[in-house]
TORSEGU-494854 format. One line per 2 residues: number of its first residue (from 1); their letters; for each residue x negated, y negated, z of N, C-alpha, C, CB. Coordinates in pm, 1 decimal, decimal comma. Atoms other than C-alpha are relative to their C-alpha. Last residue first. Glycine has a CB too. Example, Ala and Ser with C-alpha at 12.3 -4.5 7.8 and 13.67 -1.06 7.14 Angstrom:
2) sa) 82,0 119,0 -6,0 -1367,0 106,0 714,0 77,0 -109,0 73,0 -41,4 -46,2 -141,5 ~ -89,0 119,0 0,0 -1230,0 450,0 780,0 -90,0 -120,0 0,0 99,2 -2,7 124,6;
END
This chain:
212) ap) 2,7 -16,0 -160,8 13283,8 -7567,3 -5493,2 119,8 -80,1 35,7 -144,7 -60,5 82,0 ~ 24,3 146,0 -79,7 13372,8 -7534,2 -5836,5 -8,7 18,9 124,9 105,9 -106,8 -12,2;
210) rh) -89,9 70,8 -47,1 13385,7 -7160,5 -5972,5 -46,3 -129,5 53,2 62,5 70,2 84,9 ~ -49,4 114,0 64,6 13097,9 -7058,4 -6197,6 118,9 -73,4 56,9 29,3 36,0 -125,3;
208) ps) 52,1 127,9 -45,2 12946,9 -6823,7 -5927,1 41,2 -127,0 -65,5 -134,1 5,0 -8,0 ~ 86,8 100,8 73,0 13211,4 -6589,3 -6025,0 -53,4 -107,4 72,6 67,9 -58,5 -103,6;
206) ds) 123,3 28,8 -89,4 13383,1 -6413,8 -5745,0 -110,8 -38,5 -72,9 -42,4 114,5 81,3 ~ 123,7 -93,1 13,7 13706,7 -6423,9 -5924,2 -106,9 -35,4 71,7 -48,6 11,9 -130,1;
204) li) 118,5 92,9 -20,2 14037,5 -6526,3 -5775,4 -114,5 89,8 -36,8 -14,6 -62,3 155,4 ~ 16,7 19,7 133,6 14335,5 -6300,0 -5855,0 -132,7 -87,9 -42,0 125,8 -62,9 -46,4;
202) gp) 0,0 -111,4 81,9 14397,9 -6114,7 -5553,4 -44,1 -28,6 -134,3 124,7 57,7 -2,5 ~ 93,3 -91,2 -13,7 14311,0 -6387,1 -5329,4 -23,5 112,6 -75,9 9,1 33,9 97,5;
200) lv) 115,0 60,6 54,7 14538,5 -6638,5 -5514,2 -115,7 86,3 34,6 -18,0 -141,2 48,7 ~ 5,7 -38,2 133,4 14861,6 -6440,9 -5462,1 -178,9 -38,8 -31,2 130,6 -95,2 -100,0;
198) id) -18,3 -135,6 18,2 14921,1 -6458,0 -5075,0 -72,5 66,4 -147,3 159,0 17,6 4,9 ~ 74,5 -57,1 -96,4 14800,8 -6818,6 -5010,0 -4,5 156,2 -13,3 52,4 -43,7 128,3;
196) lv) 130,0 19,2 60,3 14988,6 -6916,1 -5317,5 -133,1 50,5 72,8 -11,5 -140,1 -20,6 ~ 7,3 -112,0 126,1 15298,6 -6762,5 -5187,0 -132,7 -24,1 -70,4 131,3 -17,9 -121,3;
194) rq) 32,1 -141,0 -51,5 15223,8 -6935,5 -4846,6 3,6 90,5 -97,4 87,1 48,2 101,6 ~ 148,0 -21,6 -52,5 15184,6 -7275,7 -5010,3 -18,3 148,3 31,5 -32,7 -89,4 138,4;
192) le) 79,7 -5,2 140,6 15525,6 -7238,1 -5192,7 -149,3 17,9 15,4 20,5 -136,2 -84,5 ~ -7,8 -131,2 71,6 15710,2 -7178,1 -4860,7 -106,4 22,3 -111,9 138,2 13,0 -62,6;
190) vg) 72,6 -109,9 -90,6 15533,5 -7465,2 -4679,8 38,6 155,3 -89,6 77,3 -4,1 190,4 ~ 137,9 16,2 15,0 15637,8 -7699,7 -4960,0 -66,7 104,4 70,9 -44,8 -128,4 43,2;
188) ld) 56,3 -32,1 131,0 15998,8 -7576,4 -4965,1 -157,1 18,0 -15,8 42,2 -106,3 -89,3 ~ 84,3 137,4 67,5 16044,5 -7631,7 -4592,4 -44,6 72,4 -122,3 -150,3 -74,7 99,1;
186) vd) 71,5 -38,4 104,7 16326,2 -7384,8 -4476,4 -58,6 -139,0 -65,5 90,5 88,4 -95,1 ~ 133,0 9,1 -27,9 16481,8 -7496,9 -4144,0 -105,5 28,5 -98,9 -19,0 73,4 97,0;
184) ka) 30,1 146,5 -26,3 16816,4 -7586,7 -4274,0 -157,3 0,3 27,7 91,6 -64,2 134,3 ~ 143,8 5,0 32,9 16860,9 -7220,2 -4390,6 -48,4 -148,1 -5,6 -27,4 72,8 -138,3;
182) ds) 78,8 -25,8 -115,9 17212,2 -7139,5 -4250,4 -146,7 -24,5 4,4 17,4 125,0 30,3 ~ -53,0 97,7 -87,1 17400,3 -7321,2 -4537,8 -67,2 22,1 121,1 146,6 4,0 15,5;
180) rc) -75,3 -87,8 -89,9 17172,5 -7111,2 -4784,8 68,8 -109,1 103,9 -104,7 118,5 77,9 ~ -131,2 21,9 9,8 17042,1 -7334,2 -5045,8 111,9 63,6 82,6 21,0 22,7 -113,2;
178) lr) -57,2 128,2 -59,1 16709,2 -7321,3 -4905,1 130,0 -67,3 -60,2 -105,8 -101,2 -8,7 ~ -19,4 2,5 -156,4 16721,5 -6945,4 -4949,5 15,5 -128,6 47,5 -113,8 59,3 77,4;
176) fl) -96,5 -67,0 -62,7 16776,6 -6974,7 -5308,8 37,2 -8,3 139,5 -22,7 107,4 -20,6 ~ -99,4 75,8 -4,0 16510,5 -7226,2 -5363,4 138,4 56,8 23,4 -6,7 -63,4 -104,5;
174) ag) 15,4 124,7 -100,2 16251,6 -7009,2 -5223,8 123,9 -92,8 0,3 -129,8 -93,1 -41,6 ~ -8,6 -67,4 -140,4 16343,5 -6716,2 -5422,7 25,3 -111,8 83,6 -133,2 82,1 50,1;
172) ly) -141,6 -5,8 20,8 16340,7 -6935,0 -5748,6 61,1 57,0 126,9 36,1 84,7 -125,3 ~ -75,4 125,6 -20,4 16004,3 -7033,5 -5641,8 128,1 9,3 -3,7 -28,1 -93,2 -84,4;
170) ad) 27,1 54,9 -151,1 15879,3 -6681,5 -5575,6 66,2 -117,8 7,1 -152,6 -26,9 42,2 ~ -100,7 -67,0 -66,8 16026,2 -6584,0 -5918,4 -8,3 -19,3 151,6 -5,0 140,7 -35,9;
168) rl) -135,3 31,8 11,6 15842,4 -6848,1 -6077,5 82,9 80,2 72,4 39,9 1,4 -124,3 ~ -9,2 136,1 -75,8 15511,9 -6741,1 -5914,4 139,8 -52,2 -13,2 -103,9 -111,6 -57,9;
166) lh) 20,2 -3,8 -146,5 15549,6 -6380,2 -6018,2 32,1 -121,7 81,6 -134,7 30,9 25,5 ~ -122,9 -29,8 -35,6 15650,8 -6484,1 -6384,5 12,5 26,6 162,2 40,4 116,0 -84,4;
164) gv) -78,5 129,0 22,1 15336,6 -6687,7 -6407,3 151,0 60,3 36,6 -17,3 -69,7 -173,5 ~ 24,1 93,5 -124,1 15126,2 -6393,6 -6264,1 97,0 -111,6 -8,7 -151,5 -61,6 6,7;
162) qm) -68,8 -77,7 -120,0 15279,1 -6153,8 -6515,1 -21,2 -81,5 111,9 -57,2 147,8 30,8 ~ -139,3 -17,3 12,7 15221,3 -6400,3 -6796,7 59,6 46,6 127,8 30,5 92,6 -108,1;
160) pe) -54,5 134,4 -14,1 14854,6 -6468,7 -6710,0 154,8 -11,4 36,4 -25,2 -71,2 -129,3 ~ -94,7 38,2 106,1 14768,9 -6099,1 -6684,8 52,3 -102,2 20,6 93,2 77,2 -26,7;
158) td) -117,0 72,3 -74,8 14445,7 -6093,1 -6454,0 98,9 -20,3 -142,2 -55,8 -170,1 91,4 ~ -115,1 -114,0 5,5 14174,0 -5845,2 -6594,1 134,5 -71,9 43,0 -33,6 136,7 111,2;
156) ar) -17,6 -18,5 138,9 13919,0 -6140,3 -6642,9 122,9 116,0 -19,8 -148,3 45,3 -66,9 ~ 50,7 -134,6 29,9 13956,5 -6238,5 -6267,1 40,3 16,0 -150,5 64,6 119,4 100,7;
154) iq) -119,6 -101,3 9,3 14017,1 -6608,4 -6247,3 -49,2 134,8 -22,8 100,8 -33,8 -116,0 ~ -50,1 -0,7 -130,5 13754,2 -6876,7 -6197,1 117,9 96,2 31,8 37,7 -132,0 29,4;
152) gr) 59,0 -106,4 -113,5 13559,3 -6773,4 -6491,2 71,0 -32,7 148,8 -185,9 -20,0 16,9 ~ 109,1 87,1 -71,4 13645,6 -7086,6 -6680,8 -70,3 83,7 82,5 52,8 -117,9 84,7;
150) av) 109,5 49,3 115,8 13841,8 -6892,1 -6974,3 -105,1 -74,4 101,9 74,1 -123,8 -138,2 ~ 45,3 -124,2 60,8 14051,0 -6693,2 -6678,4 -135,3 -60,2 -96,1 138,3 80,6 -96,5;
148) gt) 78,9 -47,3 -108,2 14132,5 -7021,3 -6495,3 -86,2 107,4 -51,2 83,8 46,7 114,9 ~ 89,5 108,3 -15,6 14265,9 -7182,3 -6820,4 -111,9 73,5 91,3 73,8 -138,7 68,3;
146) ri) 80,3 11,5 140,7 14456,3 -6873,6 -6884,7 -87,4 -79,7 11,9 67,8 -40,6 -117,8 ~ 41,8 -132,0 5,5 14615,8 -6880,0 -6535,1 -103,2 2,8 -100,8 109,6 94,7 -27,3;
144) vd) 109,8 16,0 -95,8 14686,2 -7256,2 -6574,1 -82,1 138,3 22,2 61,5 -52,1 138,6 ~ 95,4 74,1 38,8 14881,2 -7160,1 -6867,1 -111,5 -47,8 77,8 50,5 -84,6 -42,5;
142) af) 90,7 -84,2 70,5 15051,3 -6885,3 -6693,3 -101,2 -76,6 -80,0 73,9 89,9 -87,1 ~ 99,6 -89,4 -65,4 15188,2 -7110,8 -6431,6 -106,7 67,0 -95,3 76,2 110,6 72,1;
140) ve) 104,4 83,6 -54,7 15328,2 -7339,4 -6697,2 -99,6 47,2 79,1 48,2 -89,3 65,5 ~ 90,5 34,2 118,3 15478,9 -7041,3 -6891,0 -95,1 -105,7 51,2 83,0 -54,8 -131,9;
138) at) 81,2 -105,0 9,1 15649,2 -6932,6 -6569,1 -117,6 -29,6 -106,1 84,0 119,7 -33,8 ~ 106,0 -9,4 -99,2 15789,3 -7259,4 -6534,5 -97,6 93,9 27,1 45,4 -5,7 94,4;
136) yp) 99,4 124,0 -1,5 15935,3 -7286,9 -6868,1 -75,1 11,0 110,4 64,0 -139,8 1,8 ~ 66,6 7,6 -134,2 16115,4 -6932,4 -6832,3 -113,7 -102,3 -28,3 -57,7 150,9 56,8;
134) he) 137,3 -57,0 30,0 16352,8 -6993,4 -7141,4 -74,5 -28,1 127,0 -75,1 -67,2 -133,0 ~ 70,4 112,8 51,6 16722,1 -7008,1 -7013,8 -157,3 53,8 5,7 32,6 -142,8 93,2;
132) si) -23,6 41,4 137,4 16927,4 -6700,8 -7014,6 -96,5 -109,3 -27,4 146,3 -45,4 -24,9 ~ 8,3 -106,7 99,7 16841,6 -6542,7 -6686,9 -24,3 -33,2 -122,0 103,5 70,4 -7,3;
130) pl) 146,8 -36,6 -48,7 16796,2 -6849,1 -6445,8 -41,8 113,3 -97,5 -7,8 54,9 168,3 ~ 105,1 75,5 67,3 17102,1 -6985,0 -6643,5 -141,1 29,9 49,3 26,5 -144,6 15,4;
128) ga) 75,3 -113,1 42,4 17347,1 -6699,2 -6532,0 -126,3 -67,4 -95,1 104,9 111,4 -85,4 ~ -25,8 17,6 143,2 17629,5 -6980,5 -6482,5 -97,5 90,3 -71,3 -15,2 -150,9 -46,3;
126) rv) -112,1 -49,9 50,1 17655,3 -6861,9 -6126,7 11,2 -17,9 -147,0 105,5 -54,7 66,0 ~ 26,8 -153,4 -38,4 17281,4 -6937,9 -6059,1 119,4 67,2 -68,9 -3,0 34,8 176,2;
124) wc) 110,9 -56,1 82,4 17305,6 -7288,0 -6215,6 -27,4 141,1 13,8 -120,4 -66,5 28,1 ~ -54,3 14,8 142,9 17612,8 -7365,8 -6024,4 -93,9 79,8 -97,9 6,7 -160,8 -45,4;
122) ml) -93,4 -132,6 -38,4 17453,8 -7240,9 -5686,3 56,4 -5,1 -156,4 142,3 -19,7 152,9 ~ 68,9 -137,1 11,2 17157,5 -7479,0 -5789,0 96,4 134,7 8,0 -106,5 8,1 120,4;
120) mv) 38,5 -5,6 137,6 17391,3 -7781,5 -5875,5 -72,4 147,1 -4,9 -100,4 -133,2 -44,9 ~ -127,5 -31,2 101,8 17578,7 -7751,8 -5536,0 -52,9 19,6 -138,8 114,7 -127,4 -6,9;
118) qn) -51,6 -144,0 -44,3 17264,5 -7722,5 -5323,0 121,4 41,4 -108,1 65,1 -4,5 173,0 ~ 82,0 -110,8 41,5 17068,4 -7996,0 -5508,2 63,0 126,9 17,5 -122,6 1,2 68,2;
116) le) -12,6 -28,0 130,0 17371,4 -8222,1 -5484,3 -88,8 111,4 -44,2 -22,0 -114,7 -72,6 ~ -101,2 -55,6 27,9 17384,2 -8169,6 -5102,1 35,5 12,4 -146,4 83,6 -55,6 67,6;
114) aa) -5,2 -120,8 -44,9 17035,3 -8228,4 -5042,5 108,9 89,9 -38,4 -5,3 -9,7 120,2 ~ -98,9 0,1 -153,4 17033,1 -8536,8 -5236,4 5,7 148,9 33,6 186,2 -66,3 -16,9;
112) eg) -126,0 -6,6 -8,4 16756,6 -8518,6 -5527,0 80,9 7,9 147,9 22,5 104,0 -78,0 ~ -53,8 113,1 44,3 16409,8 -8638,1 -5528,9 145,9 19,7 -42,9 -81,8 -50,8 -104,3;
110) dn) 3,4 88,4 -96,7 16290,5 -8361,1 -5291,6 89,4 -128,7 -53,7 -150,5 -30,0 35,4 ~ -119,0 -44,5 -86,2 16382,5 -8098,3 -5551,8 20,2 -121,8 134,6 -39,4 174,2 65,8;
108) id) -107,3 -25,4 95,2 16149,0 -8250,6 -5812,0 123,9 28,5 87,5 -34,7 122,5 -101,0 ~ -42,0 155,1 30,6 15883,7 -8357,7 -5562,3 127,8 12,7 -52,5 -95,0 -85,1 -107,6;
106) vl) -65,3 40,5 -123,2 15879,1 -7963,0 -5449,6 42,7 -153,7 -20,9 -101,1 21,4 129,6 ~ -121,0 -69,0 -54,3 15812,8 -7853,5 -5786,4 96,5 -45,9 110,5 -42,4 111,4 42,2;
104) at) -100,7 79,9 101,4 15552,9 -8125,5 -5856,5 144,6 67,5 6,0 -58,1 7,0 -167,8 ~ -38,5 143,5 -69,7 15393,6 -8000,4 -5512,3 82,8 -76,4 -104,4 -141,3 -97,3 43,9;
102) mc) -117,2 -42,3 -108,3 15405,2 -7629,5 -5657,0 29,9 -119,6 52,8 -38,0 105,8 122,0 ~ -131,1 -49,0 72,6 15237,4 -7756,1 -5994,2 86,9 27,0 109,4 -15,2 133,5 -96,2;
100) rg) -43,2 130,0 46,2 14954,9 -7953,3 -5761,3 152,0 40,0 -88,6 -135,5 -76,7 -103,6 ~ -27,3 94,5 -118,8 14869,6 -7639,1 -5588,1 89,6 -130,3 -35,1 -142,5 -50,9 57,8;
98) lt) -88,7 -76,1 -29,2 14817,2 -7432,3 -5907,5 89,4 -50,9 123,8 -61,5 119,6 15,7 ~ -116,3 5,1 125,3 14589,4 -7694,8 -6019,8 123,8 64,5 40,0 -46,9 79,7 -140,3;
96) rs) -68,7 138,1 -28,9 14403,2 -7693,4 -5668,8 110,3 -17,1 -101,5 -105,2 -128,3 -10,6 ~ -82,8 -4,1 -112,4 14353,6 -7311,8 -5707,0 64,2 -146,5 31,7 -84,3 54,8 118,9;
94) vd) -128,5 -74,8 17,1 14253,8 -7367,6 -6082,8 81,6 4,7 117,7 -22,9 136,2 -41,2 ~ 21,0 -124,8 -83,4 13970,4 -7613,8 -5999,3 136,2 75,4 -19,5 -34,8 -33,8 166,3;
92) ae) 111,2 -120,3 56,3 13920,4 -7869,4 -6281,4 41,7 126,9 70,1 -176,4 -32,0 41,6 ~ 21,4 -95,9 -107,4 14237,6 -8092,6 -6228,4 -85,9 82,7 -56,5 117,5 70,6 53,8;
90) tl) 128,9 45,3 -6,6 14284,6 -8358,0 -6504,2 -74,4 76,0 97,3 -4,5 -137,1 27,8 ~ 74,6 -34,9 107,7 14594,7 -8187,5 -6646,7 -145,4 -47,9 17,0 62,9 -53,0 -120,9;
88) ve) 68,5 -153,1 -36,1 14775,8 -8150,6 -6298,6 -125,1 -12,5 -132,8 144,5 173,0 -24,2 ~ 72,7 -4,7 -121,8 14889,3 -8516,7 -6200,1 -103,1 144,5 -18,3 117,6 5,5 137,5;
86) qq) 52,0 117,5 -80,3 15040,0 -8712,8 -6486,5 -95,6 55,1 110,3 123,3 -85,3 68,1 ~ 88,6 96,6 88,3 15115,1 -8454,5 -6748,5 -88,9 -91,1 78,0 88,4 -91,6 -89,3;
84) lk) 101,7 -93,5 53,4 15244,6 -8226,1 -6495,6 -100,3 -76,4 -71,7 59,4 105,7 -91,4 ~ 94,6 -24,2 -122,9 15480,8 -8483,8 -6349,9 -146,4 83,5 -19,0 87,9 84,0 105,5;
82) de) 62,6 147,5 -26,6 15628,0 -8570,1 -6686,7 -102,3 8,1 110,4 116,1 -112,6 46,3 ~ 92,3 25,3 91,5 15684,0 -8188,2 -6755,6 -75,6 -142,1 20,1 67,1 11,3 -128,3;
80) lr) 131,1 -65,6 -35,8 15833,3 -8161,5 -6438,9 -91,2 2,8 -80,6 6,1 116,3 31,1 ~ 61,6 80,6 -116,8 16065,8 -8439,0 -6495,9 -121,9 86,3 29,7 103,6 -20,1 138,5;
78) er) 106,5 98,3 80,2 16136,1 -8273,5 -6846,1 -47,5 -100,9 114,1 77,7 -94,2 -142,5 ~ 108,3 -43,7 65,0 16242,8 -7963,9 -6671,9 -84,2 -114,6 -59,4 42,6 92,4 -98,6;
76) rq) 112,2 -34,3 -87,3 16455,5 -8125,4 -6425,5 -127,0 51,6 -55,0 42,3 92,2 87,6 ~ 42,0 115,3 -58,3 16644,6 -8290,7 -6694,1 -93,3 14,0 99,2 97,9 -65,7 45,6;
74) ns) 95,8 66,8 95,4 16711,3 -8001,7 -6881,6 -71,7 -95,5 64,8 62,5 -62,4 -114,5 ~ 112,6 -102,0 48,7 16871,8 -7807,4 -6593,5 -99,9 -82,3 -65,3 52,3 116,9 -105,6;
72) wt) 78,1 19,9 -114,9 17097,5 -8122,3 -6512,7 -131,8 90,1 -1,5 87,0 28,9 122,4 ~ 70,9 144,7 27,7 17194,1 -8129,2 -6897,8 -71,0 1,8 153,5 127,2 -158,1 -38,3;
70) ti) 130,4 -8,3 105,1 17254,7 -7738,7 -6869,3 -80,6 -114,9 11,2 39,3 9,0 -156,8 ~ 85,7 -64,5 -72,4 17500,5 -7802,5 -6547,3 -133,9 41,5 -92,1 75,8 116,8 61,3;
68) le) 81,7 66,0 -107,7 17670,4 -8079,6 -6723,0 -107,9 70,3 65,5 81,4 -38,9 100,8 ~ 113,3 63,6 61,1 17746,6 -7845,4 -7002,8 -63,7 -71,4 87,8 28,1 -78,2 -105,7;
66) ek) 153,9 -84,5 -18,5 17954,9 -7655,6 -6765,2 -112,7 -63,1 -58,3 -4,6 146,6 -69,9 ~ 54,4 13,2 -112,1 18221,8 -7930,7 -6773,2 -143,4 83,8 21,6 103,0 34,0 89,7;
64) hq) -81,2 -61,9 -97,5 18297,6 -7897,1 -7157,6 -94,6 -42,8 132,7 25,2 174,8 -30,2 ~ -124,2 -86,5 43,0 18188,7 -8008,4 -7483,7 74,8 44,6 108,1 -35,5 122,0 -77,4;
62) fh) -3,1 -141,6 -40,7 18002,1 -8301,7 -7352,7 97,2 91,2 -57,5 18,3 7,1 132,7 ~ 143,4 -21,5 -42,5 17939,5 -8647,4 -7513,1 -40,8 153,9 46,3 -27,0 -99,6 122,7;
60) nf) 94,4 60,4 101,9 18230,4 -8710,7 -7740,2 -140,7 36,3 57,5 21,1 -169,1 -19,6 ~ 31,8 -95,0 106,0 18420,4 -8485,7 -7493,5 -71,9 -54,4 -120,1 120,9 61,2 -45,2;
58) ft) 37,4 -93,0 -62,7 18397,8 -8728,8 -7205,8 -47,4 109,8 -117,5 108,3 36,3 97,5 ~ 127,7 44,2 -2,4 18510,2 -9019,9 -7446,7 -91,6 97,1 75,3 -2,3 -132,5 56,4;
56) gr) 62,5 -27,8 112,8 18826,6 -8844,4 -7502,0 -145,2 -29,8 -8,4 64,0 -60,4 -93,8 ~ 18,1 -143,9 -23,1 18924,6 -8857,0 -7133,2 -68,2 55,4 -122,0 136,4 73,9 27,6;
54) av) -97,7 -95,0 65,9 18865,5 -9237,6 -7168,2 -23,6 144,6 24,1 -0,7 -19,4 -145,8 ~ -4,7 -34,5 148,1 18604,3 -9399,5 -6959,9 129,2 76,6 -12,0 -130,9 89,4 -53,8;
52) da) -79,7 90,2 64,2 18587,0 -9555,7 -6599,9 -7,1 10,0 -161,0 -39,3 -134,1 49,7 ~ 91,7 56,2 78,0 18299,0 -9322,1 -6489,8 58,9 -135,3 -72,3 -46,0 106,7 -96,7;
50) re) 107,4 79,4 -80,7 18491,1 -9246,6 -6167,4 -102,8 -58,5 -121,9 -89,3 111,1 122,7 ~ -49,8 82,3 -95,1 18808,5 -9193,0 -6360,9 -129,0 -87,4 50,2 73,6 86,5 114,2;
48) ti) 4,3 123,4 71,7 18623,7 -9004,4 -6639,7 63,4 -124,6 79,9 72,8 21,7 -132,7 ~ 115,0 50,9 67,7 18474,3 -8765,6 -6396,8 39,8 -132,2 -61,4 -52,8 99,3 -105,6;
46) dd) 71,3 64,1 -113,4 18812,0 -8719,6 -6176,4 -127,9 -59,0 -56,4 -31,4 103,4 118,0 ~ -94,0 98,9 -20,8 19010,9 -8619,4 -6500,8 -95,8 -101,9 110,7 156,5 71,3 62,9;
44) it) 64,2 97,6 138,0 18721,9 -8383,5 -6604,5 54,2 -137,7 36,2 65,5 49,0 -180,4 ~ -41,9 -1,9 124,6 18793,6 -8218,7 -6260,6 -46,6 -102,5 -91,5 124,3 0,3 3,3;
42) tq) 30,6 105,6 89,3 18568,0 -8166,3 -5968,9 69,9 17,3 -118,6 -137,1 -11,8 -26,5 ~ -143,4 72,4 -38,3 18699,3 -7899,0 -5707,5 -23,3 -129,1 -94,9 25,1 -45,4 190,7;
40) ef) -134,5 -66,0 16,1 18477,0 -7627,1 -5874,2 103,5 -96,2 6,8 26,8 104,5 102,2 ~ -17,7 -17,7 115,9 18157,5 -7853,5 -5883,4 138,1 43,3 -17,6 -92,1 78,1 -46,4;
38) gk) 25,8 -137,1 61,4 18172,8 -7971,6 -5543,2 38,9 12,4 -139,9 71,6 106,0 73,8 ~ -118,1 -93,6 -9,3 18365,8 -8256,5 -5360,5 -45,5 146,6 -43,8 123,6 -53,8 -96,8;
36) ea) -103,8 33,1 -73,6 18101,8 -8526,8 -5280,2 98,4 120,6 23,1 62,0 -112,2 -62,7 ~ 62,4 1,6 -157,3 17778,0 -8399,7 -5430,5 104,3 6,5 100,8 -85,0 -136,6 36,3;
34) fl) 49,7 -140,8 -61,0 17979,0 -8289,3 -5724,5 -60,3 15,6 111,7 -81,7 60,5 -70,6 ~ -139,4 -94,8 -52,4 18156,9 -8617,9 -5744,4 -55,8 160,5 31,5 140,9 9,7 -148,5;
32) sl) -51,7 57,3 -114,4 17800,1 -8807,7 -5765,3 126,9 62,7 51,3 19,6 -135,6 -24,0 ~ 86,0 -38,9 -100,2 17664,3 -8566,6 -6022,8 65,5 -57,1 129,0 -146,8 -50,0 -26,6;
30) aa) -17,9 -155,8 -43,2 17997,0 -8621,1 -6244,7 -94,4 30,4 118,2 -38,3 108,3 -128,2 ~ -125,0 -27,0 -68,9 17954,8 -9013,0 -6213,5 34,1 145,3 21,2 107,5 -61,4 -72,9;
28) sf) 5,1 35,8 -120,1 17584,6 -8978,1 -6318,4 134,1 -0,1 104,6 -53,7 -117,2 -16,2 ~ 57,2 -102,4 -78,5 17671,6 -8779,3 -6620,5 -20,0 -42,3 164,1 -139,0 35,5 -70,2;
26) ir) -89,8 -100,8 -30,3 17931,0 -9008,8 -6742,1 -72,0 108,1 91,9 55,1 59,6 -131,2 ~ -93,3 66,4 -84,0 17699,9 -9308,7 -6714,5 124,8 111,7 31,4 52,4 -142,1 -78,2;
24) gr) 26,5 -3,4 -136,6 17432,7 -9108,5 -6877,4 71,0 -56,6 98,6 -100,4 -39,2 17,0 ~ 15,1 -161,1 -63,1 17633,4 -9016,2 -7153,8 -62,0 -21,9 126,1 -101,4 115,0 -92,5;
22) mr) -114,5 -60,8 -30,6 17728,5 -9393,7 -7211,7 4,3 151,3 62,1 67,7 -6,6 -115,6 ~ -44,1 71,7 -138,6 17381,1 -9519,9 -7165,3 141,2 58,4 18,2 3,5 -181,7 -5,1;
20) qk) 69,0 -47,2 -100,2 17277,8 -9253,4 -7455,6 46,5 -51,6 150,2 -135,8 -33,0 -32,3 ~ -27,4 -148,4 -14,6 17530,3 -9353,2 -7697,7 -49,3 59,2 133,7 -68,4 77,7 -116,0;
18) nr) -130,1 -2,3 -37,8 17470,8 -9721,6 -7650,0 62,9 124,4 50,4 66,5 -41,7 -99,3 ~ 27,9 29,5 -154,5 17102,1 -9653,8 -7685,9 134,8 0,8 41,7 -80,8 -145,2 42,1;
16) er) 53,9 -124,9 -58,7 17194,5 -9432,8 -8024,9 -6,4 -41,9 171,3 -166,2 42,2 -77,2 ~ -128,0 -117,8 -22,3 17428,9 -9720,2 -8152,8 -48,0 110,9 86,4 53,8 77,5 -149,7;
14) rs) -99,4 67,1 -97,8 17153,9 -9981,5 -8111,0 91,0 97,1 43,2 79,4 -117,5 -59,6 ~ 46,4 -8,8 -133,0 16924,9 -9761,8 -8279,3 57,8 -69,4 107,9 -116,9 -31,6 1,5;
12) ta) -17,2 -144,6 -45,3 17146,6 -9713,1 -8575,2 -89,0 9,1 139,0 -56,8 114,6 -125,4 ~ -128,6 -50,5 -37,6 17201,5 -10083,7 -8604,1 16,4 138,0 73,7 72,9 5,8 -117,1;
10) vl) -61,0 78,0 -129,2 16833,5 -10164,6 -8597,3 133,4 19,9 66,9 7,9 -131,7 -30,6 ~ 74,3 -54,8 -87,3 16779,0 -9910,4 -8866,6 12,6 -54,4 129,6 -118,0 -2,1 -40,0;
8) tv) -60,6 -118,8 -31,4 17052,2 -10032,9 -9067,3 -71,2 70,6 92,1 22,1 74,9 -106,3 ~ -141,1 28,6 -67,3 16903,7 -10380,2 -9068,0 91,2 126,5 38,8 86,8 -88,5 -101,8;
6) ss) 49,2 46,0 -155,8 16556,2 -10264,6 -9142,4 118,9 -25,9 74,7 -95,5 -141,6 8,8 ~ 33,9 -102,2 -80,7 16707,0 -10065,3 -9451,1 -66,6 -35,6 123,9 -73,8 84,1 -67,8;
4) ed) -122,7 -102,7 -13,9 16874,3 -10359,7 -9594,5 -37,2 99,7 99,4 38,4 78,5 -139,3 ~ -88,9 -61,3 93,5 16594,8 -10620,4 -9579,1 99,4 120,8 46,4 -85,6 47,7 -105,4;
2) am) -5,2 -146,9 -21,8 16539,5 -10847,7 -9301,0 47,2 58,1 -143,2 107,4 41,6 128,5 ~ -144,7 -53,4 -47,2 16485,6 -11218,8 -9427,8 3,4 121,6 4,8 112,2 -32,2 -77,2;
END
């Protein structure tokens, strides 16, 4: 017979799963409406009606509508972490590693409907999150550069965080151009590869230790 602590643990886990499912249900309903109507035009009542929940239930999971933007941003960061763990850590050449980082960023954007991506990116910018959020993407690039320096593939006088911020800024700039209504011909993958083609020659070492 299960002891009291085991029963309590199971009940707590079940409540947490139900809570996460409800939060995800509200969040998914909100994103679908943002893609259809836009962020500003969507009300909390619209979201709760689409999710088929009471208005109070929304506030049990989100303090305000703007918190949905932060949630969207955090989920993108988590997907990037997963992709980098799967695709980047086994790569030995720094140039290819940076290329895979860029590919992971492209995949995250391609994984969302264009209309939703455009709406949420604009909301993200208006909320000031590119400035206030921790620069996780810059740190990802900087870590790759540090590894490259240690392996002799990157010039020893290279400042990893400076390059990290440079690549992150180029990525964000490409995203902003992609969001313009008249920029349908922007190819994010091509844009980011061009950035690497410009940056890499300035930081790659001439050391014979670089992999062929």
